[in-house]
Biopython code that builds the backbone (N, CA, C, O; Angstrom):
import numpy as np
from Bio.PDB.StructureBuilder import StructureBuilder

atoms = [
    (1, "UNK", "N", (51.782, -6.498, 11.698)),
    (1, "UNK", "CA", (51.992, -5.261, 10.990)),
    (1, "UNK", "C", (50.937, -5.103, 9.909)),
    (1, "UNK", "O", (50.406, -4.006, 9.739)),
    (2, "UNK", "N", (50.609, -6.179, 9.159)),
    (2, "UNK", "CA", (49.630, -6.053, 8.062)),
    (2, "UNK", "C", (48.221, -5.594, 8.530)),
    (2, "UNK", "O", (47.522, -4.924, 7.770)),
    (3, "UNK", "N", (47.815, -5.929, 9.712)),
    (3, "UNK", "CA", (46.488, -5.421, 10.222)),
    (3, "UNK", "C", (46.499, -3.893, 10.470)),
    (3, "UNK", "O", (45.498, -3.209, 10.257)),
    (4, "UNK", "N", (47.656, -3.386, 10.923)),
    (4, "UNK", "CA", (47.708, -2.005, 11.183)),
    (4, "UNK", "C", (47.499, -1.073, 9.939)),
    (4, "UNK", "O", (46.948, 0.025, 10.025)),
    (5, "UNK", "N", (47.983, -1.600, 8.789)),
    (5, "UNK", "CA", (47.818, -0.919, 7.587)),
    (5, "UNK", "C", (46.464, -1.041, 6.903)),
    (5, "UNK", "O", (46.039, -0.157, 6.159)),
    (6, "UNK", "N", (45.833, -2.105, 7.161)),
    (6, "UNK", "CA", (44.423, -2.227, 6.688)),
    (6, "UNK", "C", (43.357, -1.522, 7.540)),
    (6, "UNK", "O", (42.224, -1.402, 7.075)),
    (7, "UNK", "N", (43.642, -1.067, 8.716)),
    (7, "UNK", "CA", (42.722, -0.527, 9.549)),
    (7, "UNK", "C", (42.007, 0.787, 8.949)),
    (7, "UNK", "O", (40.803, 0.969, 9.130)),
    (8, "UNK", "N", (42.801, 1.688, 8.231)),
    (8, "UNK", "CA", (41.995, 2.809, 7.663)),
    (8, "UNK", "C", (41.138, 2.327, 6.602)),
    (8, "UNK", "O", (40.089, 2.959, 6.477)),
    (9, "UNK", "N", (41.348, 1.269, 5.731)),
    (9, "UNK", "CA", (40.452, 0.883, 4.787)),
    (9, "UNK", "C", (39.189, 0.196, 5.420)),
    (9, "UNK", "O", (38.072, 0.392, 4.940)),
    (10, "UNK", "N", (39.382, -0.563, 6.442)),
    (10, "UNK", "CA", (38.211, -1.194, 7.182)),
    (10, "UNK", "C", (37.450, -0.057, 7.683)),
    (10, "UNK", "O", (36.250, -0.084, 7.411)),
    (11, "UNK", "N", (37.911, 1.010, 8.406)),
    (11, "UNK", "CA", (37.186, 2.027, 8.978)),
    (11, "UNK", "C", (36.358, 2.772, 7.945)),
    (11, "UNK", "O", (35.202, 3.111, 8.197)),
    (12, "UNK", "N", (37.016, 3.056, 6.645)),
    (12, "UNK", "CA", (36.359, 3.613, 5.691)),
    (12, "UNK", "C", (35.234, 2.831, 5.159)),
    (12, "UNK", "O", (34.204, 3.440, 4.869)),
    (13, "UNK", "N", (35.299, 1.553, 4.992)),
    (13, "UNK", "CA", (34.196, 0.659, 4.537)),
    (13, "UNK", "C", (33.022, 0.651, 5.438)),
    (13, "UNK", "O", (31.871, 0.653, 5.001)),
    (14, "UNK", "N", (33.354, 0.642, 6.863)),
    (14, "UNK", "CA", (32.295, 0.780, 7.824)),
    (14, "UNK", "C", (31.507, 2.157, 7.784)),
    (14, "UNK", "O", (30.276, 2.158, 7.815)),
    (15, "UNK", "N", (32.165, 3.199, 7.722)),
    (15, "UNK", "CA", (31.638, 4.352, 7.562)),
    (15, "UNK", "C", (30.707, 4.598, 6.359)),
    (15, "UNK", "O", (29.598, 5.129, 6.418)),
    (16, "UNK", "N", (31.313, 4.141, 5.284)),
    (16, "UNK", "CA", (30.421, 4.197, 4.032)),
    (16, "UNK", "C", (29.252, 3.307, 4.112)),
    (16, "UNK", "O", (28.167, 3.663, 3.653)),
    (17, "UNK", "N", (29.419, 2.225, 4.647)),
    (17, "UNK", "CA", (28.225, 1.301, 4.724)),
    (17, "UNK", "C", (27.141, 1.828, 5.604)),
    (17, "UNK", "O", (25.995, 1.394, 5.487)),
    (18, "UNK", "N", (27.450, 2.745, 6.479)),
    (18, "UNK", "CA", (26.411, 3.329, 7.403)),
    (18, "UNK", "C", (25.585, 4.388, 6.553)),
    (18, "UNK", "O", (24.461, 4.733, 6.918)),
    (19, "UNK", "N", (26.166, 4.873, 5.441)),
    (19, "UNK", "CA", (25.427, 5.764, 4.717)),
    (19, "UNK", "C", (24.556, 5.204, 3.525)),
    (19, "UNK", "O", (23.994, 5.981, 2.754)),
    (20, "UNK", "N", (24.463, 3.877, 3.398)),
    (20, "UNK", "CA", (23.596, 3.174, 2.507)),
    (20, "UNK", "C", (22.136, 3.469, 2.900)),
    (20, "UNK", "O", (21.729, 3.569, 4.058)),
    (21, "UNK", "N", (21.374, 3.600, 1.731)),
    (21, "UNK", "CA", (19.941, 3.824, 1.896)),
    (21, "UNK", "C", (19.213, 2.551, 2.021)),
    (21, "UNK", "O", (19.529, 1.613, 1.289)),
    (22, "UNK", "N", (18.152, 2.423, 2.988)),
    (22, "UNK", "CA", (17.423, 1.147, 3.150)),
    (22, "UNK", "C", (16.013, 1.513, 2.484)),
    (22, "UNK", "O", (15.324, 2.457, 2.871)),
    (23, "UNK", "N", (15.675, 0.675, 1.464)),
    (23, "UNK", "CA", (14.267, 0.916, 0.992)),
    (23, "UNK", "C", (13.253, 0.706, 1.998)),
    (23, "UNK", "O", (13.403, -0.031, 2.973)),
    (24, "UNK", "N", (12.125, 1.432, 1.712)),
    (24, "UNK", "CA", (10.955, 1.299, 2.543)),
    (24, "UNK", "C", (10.279, -0.105, 2.360)),
    (24, "UNK", "O", (10.220, -0.614, 1.241)),
    (25, "UNK", "N", (9.810, -0.676, 3.389)),
    (25, "UNK", "CA", (9.330, -2.063, 3.331)),
    (25, "UNK", "C", (7.957, -2.055, 2.837)),
    (25, "UNK", "O", (6.978, -2.148, 3.578)),
    (26, "UNK", "N", (7.905, -1.928, 1.415)),
    (26, "UNK", "CA", (6.581, -1.957, 0.807)),
    (26, "UNK", "C", (5.639, -0.622, 0.842)),
    (26, "UNK", "O", (4.461, -0.574, 0.488)),
    (27, "UNK", "N", (6.393, 0.397, 1.325)),
    (27, "UNK", "CA", (5.602, 1.741, 1.476)),
    (27, "UNK", "C", (5.634, 2.531, 0.322)),
    (27, "UNK", "O", (4.699, 3.312, 0.145)),
    (28, "UNK", "N", (6.581, 2.466, -0.529)),
    (28, "UNK", "CA", (6.807, 3.361, -1.753)),
    (28, "UNK", "C", (6.169, 2.613, -2.842)),
    (28, "UNK", "O", (6.265, 1.388, -2.907)),
    (29, "UNK", "N", (5.526, 3.307, -3.692)),
    (29, "UNK", "CA", (4.880, 2.725, -4.935)),
    (29, "UNK", "C", (3.443, 2.541, -4.596)),
    (29, "UNK", "O", (2.915, 2.951, -3.562)),
    (30, "UNK", "N", (2.778, 1.802, -5.686)),
    (30, "UNK", "CA", (1.362, 1.554, -5.541)),
    (30, "UNK", "C", (1.190, 0.043, -5.129)),
    (30, "UNK", "O", (1.890, -0.836, -5.631)),
    (31, "UNK", "N", (0.322, -0.183, -4.287)),
    (31, "UNK", "CA", (0.028, -1.511, -3.757)),
    (31, "UNK", "C", (-1.403, -1.915, -4.171)),
    (31, "UNK", "O", (-2.240, -1.029, -4.344)),
    (32, "UNK", "N", (-1.707, -3.170, -4.331)),
    (32, "UNK", "CA", (-3.169, -3.415, -4.695)),
    (32, "UNK", "C", (-4.136, -2.937, -3.686)),
    (32, "UNK", "O", (-5.289, -2.806, -4.097)),
    (33, "UNK", "N", (-3.908, -2.656, -2.480)),
    (33, "UNK", "CA", (-4.871, -2.225, -1.555)),
    (33, "UNK", "C", (-4.811, -0.703, -1.495)),
    (33, "UNK", "O", (-5.458, -0.135, -0.615)),
    (34, "UNK", "N", (-4.082, 0.003, -2.364)),
    (34, "UNK", "CA", (-4.178, 1.462, -2.295)),
    (34, "UNK", "C", (-5.461, 2.014, -2.899)),
    (34, "UNK", "O", (-5.941, 1.548, -3.932)),
    (35, "UNK", "N", (-5.978, 2.981, -2.247)),
    (35, "UNK", "CA", (-7.262, 3.605, -2.690)),
    (35, "UNK", "C", (-6.944, 4.856, -3.528)),
    (35, "UNK", "O", (-6.317, 5.823, -3.094)),
    (36, "UNK", "N", (-7.445, 4.738, -4.787)),
    (36, "UNK", "CA", (-7.161, 5.972, -5.647)),
    (36, "UNK", "C", (-7.943, 7.207, -5.287)),
    (36, "UNK", "O", (-7.383, 8.303, -5.290)),
    (37, "UNK", "N", (-9.273, 7.069, -4.963)),
    (37, "UNK", "CA", (-10.114, 8.162, -4.554)),
    (37, "UNK", "C", (-10.950, 7.810, -3.266)),
    (37, "UNK", "O", (-11.640, 6.792, -3.229)),
    (38, "UNK", "N", (-10.871, 8.612, -2.305)),
    (38, "UNK", "CA", (-11.681, 8.278, -1.116)),
    (38, "UNK", "C", (-13.089, 8.549, -1.224)),
    (38, "UNK", "O", (-13.433, 9.630, -1.701)),
    (39, "UNK", "N", (-13.924, 7.739, -0.857)),
    (39, "UNK", "CA", (-15.352, 8.129, -0.817)),
    (39, "UNK", "C", (-15.706, 9.252, -0.038)),
    (39, "UNK", "O", (-15.128, 9.402, 1.039)),
    (40, "UNK", "N", (-16.631, 10.135, -0.434)),
    (40, "UNK", "CA", (-17.068, 11.333, 0.247)),
    (40, "UNK", "C", (-17.378, 11.112, 1.636)),
    (40, "UNK", "O", (-17.060, 11.975, 2.455)),
    (41, "UNK", "N", (-18.078, 9.847, 2.068)),
    (41, "UNK", "CA", (-18.304, 9.545, 3.275)),
    (41, "UNK", "C", (-17.108, 9.546, 4.230)),
    (41, "UNK", "O", (-17.134, 10.127, 5.315)),
    (42, "UNK", "N", (-16.034, 8.846, 3.753)),
    (42, "UNK", "CA", (-14.788, 8.781, 4.535)),
    (42, "UNK", "C", (-14.140, 10.258, 4.705)),
    (42, "UNK", "O", (-13.643, 10.550, 5.792)),
    (43, "UNK", "N", (-14.142, 11.050, 3.799)),
    (43, "UNK", "CA", (-13.725, 12.410, 3.748)),
    (43, "UNK", "C", (-14.407, 13.109, 4.924)),
    (43, "UNK", "O", (-13.782, 13.770, 5.753)),
    (44, "UNK", "N", (-15.700, 12.925, 4.942)),
    (44, "UNK", "CA", (-16.560, 13.711, 5.908)),
    (44, "UNK", "C", (-16.314, 13.166, 7.259)),
    (44, "UNK", "O", (-16.440, 13.936, 8.211)),
    (45, "UNK", "N", (-15.998, 12.005, 7.452)),
    (45, "UNK", "CA", (-15.792, 11.311, 8.782)),
    (45, "UNK", "C", (-14.286, 11.620, 9.386)),
    (45, "UNK", "O", (-14.056, 11.728, 10.591)),
    (46, "UNK", "N", (-13.394, 11.733, 8.439)),
    (46, "UNK", "CA", (-11.971, 11.780, 8.824)),
    (46, "UNK", "C", (-11.603, 13.189, 9.642)),
    (46, "UNK", "O", (-11.959, 14.309, 9.276)),
    (47, "UNK", "N", (-10.873, 12.907, 10.738)),
    (47, "UNK", "CA", (-10.457, 14.088, 11.469)),
    (47, "UNK", "C", (-9.414, 14.848, 10.658)),
    (47, "UNK", "O", (-8.752, 14.337, 9.755)),
    (48, "UNK", "N", (-9.329, 16.099, 11.057)),
    (48, "UNK", "CA", (-8.394, 16.886, 10.165)),
    (48, "UNK", "C", (-6.953, 16.563, 10.645)),
    (48, "UNK", "O", (-6.787, 15.862, 11.643)),
    (49, "UNK", "N", (-6.080, 16.988, 10.056)),
    (49, "UNK", "CA", (-4.565, 16.855, 10.234)),
    (49, "UNK", "C", (-4.040, 15.523, 9.940)),
    (49, "UNK", "O", (-3.051, 15.055, 10.503)),
    (50, "UNK", "N", (-4.779, 14.876, 8.974)),
    (50, "UNK", "CA", (-4.492, 13.436, 8.454)),
    (50, "UNK", "C", (-4.160, 13.658, 7.035)),
    (50, "UNK", "O", (-4.933, 14.316, 6.339)),
    (51, "UNK", "N", (-3.025, 13.141, 6.528)),
    (51, "UNK", "CA", (-2.602, 13.412, 5.067)),
    (51, "UNK", "C", (-3.233, 12.230, 4.384)),
    (51, "UNK", "O", (-2.761, 11.095, 4.465)),
    (52, "UNK", "N", (-4.347, 12.546, 3.690)),
    (52, "UNK", "CA", (-5.096, 11.471, 2.952)),
    (52, "UNK", "C", (-4.860, 11.321, 1.506)),
    (52, "UNK", "O", (-5.675, 10.780, 0.759)),
    (53, "UNK", "N", (-3.652, 11.843, 1.097)),
    (53, "UNK", "CA", (-3.360, 11.629, -0.253)),
    (53, "UNK", "C", (-2.772, 10.340, -0.536)),
    (53, "UNK", "O", (-2.758, 9.978, -1.712)),
    (54, "UNK", "N", (-2.235, 9.516, 0.444)),
    (54, "UNK", "CA", (-1.856, 8.117, 0.206)),
    (54, "UNK", "C", (-2.604, 7.286, 1.087)),
    (54, "UNK", "O", (-2.168, 7.200, 2.235)),
    (55, "UNK", "N", (-3.681, 6.629, 0.785)),
    (55, "UNK", "CA", (-4.420, 5.878, 1.753)),
    (55, "UNK", "C", (-4.624, 4.421, 1.074)),
    (55, "UNK", "O", (-4.690, 4.237, -0.141)),
    (56, "UNK", "N", (-4.706, 3.476, 2.012)),
    (56, "UNK", "CA", (-4.862, 2.070, 1.648)),
    (56, "UNK", "C", (-5.854, 1.496, 2.563)),
    (56, "UNK", "O", (-6.128, 2.041, 3.633)),
    (57, "UNK", "N", (-6.456, 0.291, 2.121)),
    (57, "UNK", "CA", (-7.271, -0.512, 3.029)),
    (57, "UNK", "C", (-6.621, -1.738, 3.430)),
    (57, "UNK", "O", (-6.381, -2.589, 2.574)),
    (58, "UNK", "N", (-6.285, -1.935, 4.739)),
    (58, "UNK", "CA", (-5.622, -3.043, 5.165)),
    (58, "UNK", "C", (-6.500, -4.288, 5.150)),
    (58, "UNK", "O", (-7.572, -4.306, 5.755)),
    (59, "UNK", "N", (-6.029, -5.365, 4.435)),
    (59, "UNK", "CA", (-6.840, -6.543, 4.237)),
    (59, "UNK", "C", (-7.060, -7.268, 5.646)),
    (59, "UNK", "O", (-8.024, -8.024, 5.766)),
    (60, "UNK", "N", (-6.199, -7.056, 6.697)),
    (60, "UNK", "CA", (-6.416, -7.729, 7.975)),
    (60, "UNK", "C", (-7.586, -7.209, 8.677)),
    (60, "UNK", "O", (-8.275, -7.981, 9.344)),
    (61, "UNK", "N", (-7.891, -5.877, 8.580)),
    (61, "UNK", "CA", (-8.887, -5.346, 9.359)),
    (61, "UNK", "C", (-10.008, -4.749, 8.549)),
    (61, "UNK", "O", (-11.109, -4.647, 9.090)),
    (62, "UNK", "N", (-9.839, -4.335, 7.280)),
    (62, "UNK", "CA", (-10.689, -3.633, 6.482)),
    (62, "UNK", "C", (-10.742, -2.258, 6.697)),
    (62, "UNK", "O", (-11.680, -1.642, 6.192)),
    (63, "UNK", "N", (-9.816, -1.601, 7.425)),
    (63, "UNK", "CA", (-9.776, -0.255, 7.792)),
    (63, "UNK", "C", (-8.912, 0.580, 6.813)),
    (63, "UNK", "O", (-7.993, 0.057, 6.182)),
    (64, "UNK", "N", (-9.234, 1.903, 6.702)),
    (64, "UNK", "CA", (-8.466, 2.718, 5.981)),
    (64, "UNK", "C", (-7.116, 3.187, 6.830)),
    (64, "UNK", "O", (-7.167, 3.452, 8.031)),
    (65, "UNK", "N", (-6.022, 3.246, 6.115)),
    (65, "UNK", "CA", (-4.764, 3.571, 6.789)),
    (65, "UNK", "C", (-4.117, 4.485, 5.714)),
    (65, "UNK", "O", (-4.112, 4.261, 4.503)),
    (66, "UNK", "N", (-3.496, 5.706, 6.443)),
    (66, "UNK", "CA", (-2.842, 6.670, 5.542)),
    (66, "UNK", "C", (-1.265, 6.693, 5.926)),
    (66, "UNK", "O", (-0.827, 6.402, 7.039)),
    (67, "UNK", "N", (-0.587, 7.043, 4.942)),
    (67, "UNK", "CA", (0.955, 7.167, 5.034)),
    (67, "UNK", "C", (1.297, 8.368, 5.894)),
    (67, "UNK", "O", (0.874, 9.491, 5.618)),
    (68, "UNK", "N", (2.038, 8.125, 6.899)),
    (68, "UNK", "CA", (2.499, 9.120, 7.786)),
    (68, "UNK", "C", (4.077, 9.196, 7.705)),
    (68, "UNK", "O", (4.775, 8.248, 8.065)),
    (69, "UNK", "N", (4.604, 10.391, 7.206)),
    (69, "UNK", "CA", (6.019, 10.523, 7.077)),
    (69, "UNK", "C", (6.646, 11.282, 8.132)),
    (69, "UNK", "O", (6.501, 12.503, 8.168)),
    (70, "UNK", "N", (7.345, 10.652, 9.014)),
    (70, "UNK", "CA", (7.875, 11.427, 10.215)),
    (70, "UNK", "C", (9.383, 11.693, 10.020)),
    (70, "UNK", "O", (9.903, 11.481, 8.924)),
    (71, "UNK", "N", (10.085, 12.152, 11.065)),
    (71, "UNK", "CA", (11.457, 12.522, 10.924)),
    (71, "UNK", "C", (12.403, 11.398, 10.836)),
    (71, "UNK", "O", (13.516, 11.516, 10.324)),
    (72, "UNK", "N", (11.886, 10.160, 11.410)),
    (72, "UNK", "CA", (12.754, 9.112, 11.403)),
    (72, "UNK", "C", (12.272, 8.046, 10.523)),
    (72, "UNK", "O", (13.052, 7.367, 9.855)),
    (73, "UNK", "N", (10.975, 7.880, 10.509)),
    (73, "UNK", "CA", (10.362, 6.724, 9.703)),
    (73, "UNK", "C", (9.136, 7.140, 8.987)),
    (73, "UNK", "O", (8.519, 8.176, 9.237)),
    (74, "UNK", "N", (8.789, 6.195, 7.999)),
    (74, "UNK", "CA", (7.571, 6.366, 7.313)),
    (74, "UNK", "C", (6.798, 5.049, 7.521)),
    (74, "UNK", "O", (7.258, 3.936, 7.266)),
    (75, "UNK", "N", (5.481, 5.322, 8.048)),
    (75, "UNK", "CA", (4.666, 4.061, 8.329)),
    (75, "UNK", "C", (3.166, 4.500, 8.033)),
    (75, "UNK", "O", (2.826, 5.648, 7.749)),
    (76, "UNK", "N", (2.403, 3.503, 8.135)),
    (76, "UNK", "CA", (1.009, 3.737, 7.894)),
    (76, "UNK", "C", (0.278, 3.763, 9.264)),
    (76, "UNK", "O", (0.568, 2.977, 10.165)),
    (77, "UNK", "N", (-0.683, 4.708, 9.370)),
    (77, "UNK", "CA", (-1.515, 4.952, 10.661)),
    (77, "UNK", "C", (-2.913, 4.724, 10.179)),
    (77, "UNK", "O", (-3.232, 4.875, 9.000)),
    (78, "UNK", "N", (-3.754, 4.346, 11.143)),
    (78, "UNK", "CA", (-5.169, 4.214, 10.878)),
    (78, "UNK", "C", (-5.841, 5.667, 10.651)),
    (78, "UNK", "O", (-5.555, 6.611, 11.387)),
    (79, "UNK", "N", (-6.761, 5.779, 9.569)),
    (79, "UNK", "CA", (-7.521, 6.989, 9.510)),
    (79, "UNK", "C", (-8.590, 6.987, 10.545)),
    (79, "UNK", "O", (-9.400, 6.069, 10.674)),
    (80, "UNK", "N", (-8.550, 8.116, 11.311)),
    (80, "UNK", "CA", (-9.583, 8.069, 12.439)),
    (80, "UNK", "C", (-10.387, 9.177, 12.308)),
    (80, "UNK", "O", (-10.044, 10.166, 11.660)),
    (81, "UNK", "N", (-11.656, 9.047, 13.004)),
    (81, "UNK", "CA", (-12.565, 10.109, 13.155)),
    (81, "UNK", "C", (-12.216, 11.084, 14.087)),
    (81, "UNK", "O", (-11.189, 10.864, 14.728)),
    (82, "UNK", "N", (-12.868, 12.169, 14.324)),
    (82, "UNK", "CA", (-12.699, 13.223, 15.340)),
    (82, "UNK", "C", (-12.685, 12.609, 16.738)),
    (82, "UNK", "O", (-11.906, 12.973, 17.619)),
    (83, "UNK", "N", (-13.675, 11.575, 16.886)),
    (83, "UNK", "CA", (-13.744, 10.849, 18.173)),
    (83, "UNK", "C", (-12.580, 9.864, 18.436)),
    (83, "UNK", "O", (-12.480, 9.296, 19.523)),
    (84, "UNK", "N", (-11.639, 9.655, 17.354)),
    (84, "UNK", "CA", (-10.645, 8.687, 17.610)),
    (84, "UNK", "C", (-10.925, 7.249, 17.123)),
    (84, "UNK", "O", (-10.073, 6.376, 17.288)),
    (85, "UNK", "N", (-12.004, 7.014, 16.577)),
    (85, "UNK", "CA", (-12.274, 5.671, 16.102)),
    (85, "UNK", "C", (-11.760, 5.391, 14.753)),
    (85, "UNK", "O", (-11.840, 6.301, 13.928)),
    (86, "UNK", "N", (-11.251, 4.279, 14.412)),
    (86, "UNK", "CA", (-10.884, 3.962, 12.986)),
    (86, "UNK", "C", (-11.996, 3.914, 12.059)),
    (86, "UNK", "O", (-13.086, 3.497, 12.450)),
    (87, "UNK", "N", (-11.820, 4.306, 10.861)),
    (87, "UNK", "CA", (-12.779, 4.236, 9.801)),
    (87, "UNK", "C", (-12.558, 3.038, 8.976)),
    (87, "UNK", "O", (-11.506, 2.944, 8.344)),
    (88, "UNK", "N", (-13.499, 2.060, 8.919)),
    (88, "UNK", "CA", (-13.370, 0.804, 8.373)),
    (88, "UNK", "C", (-14.510, 0.503, 7.277)),
    (88, "UNK", "O", (-15.566, 1.136, 7.252)),
    (89, "UNK", "N", (-14.209, -0.469, 6.424)),
    (89, "UNK", "CA", (-15.249, -0.731, 5.403)),
    (89, "UNK", "C", (-16.235, -1.713, 5.827)),
    (89, "UNK", "O", (-17.316, -1.787, 5.244)),
    (90, "UNK", "N", (-15.894, -2.579, 6.943)),
    (90, "UNK", "CA", (-16.853, -3.593, 7.369)),
    (90, "UNK", "C", (-17.524, -2.965, 8.639)),
    (90, "UNK", "O", (-18.396, -3.585, 9.247)),
]
sb = StructureBuilder()
sb.init_structure("model")
sb.init_model(0)
sb.init_chain("A")
sb.init_seg("    ")
for serial, (resi, resn, name, xyz) in enumerate(atoms, 1):
    if name == "N":
        sb.init_residue(resn, " ", resi, " ")
    sb.init_atom(name, np.array(xyz, "f"), 0.0, 1.0, " ", f" {name:<3s}", serial, name[0])
structure = sb.get_structure()
């Protein structure tokens, strides 16, 4: 009998826990690799339709990556030229 009475409380907790927000994994805020101002050469090479307001250099490859905010997730994508090549510092 006791479990039948607690069912609504358990269901409410499960539903409310589904509404909790999950922080971005290191995407929000300023990181040490964030670029404050892009060099003119990078701006000239970059293909259109890339949001270059939040760009960082990934230490693993030395390339520029920009923050892409989609409908489901926010992630970083490589800044590419019109030809589709990534723009790197090395």
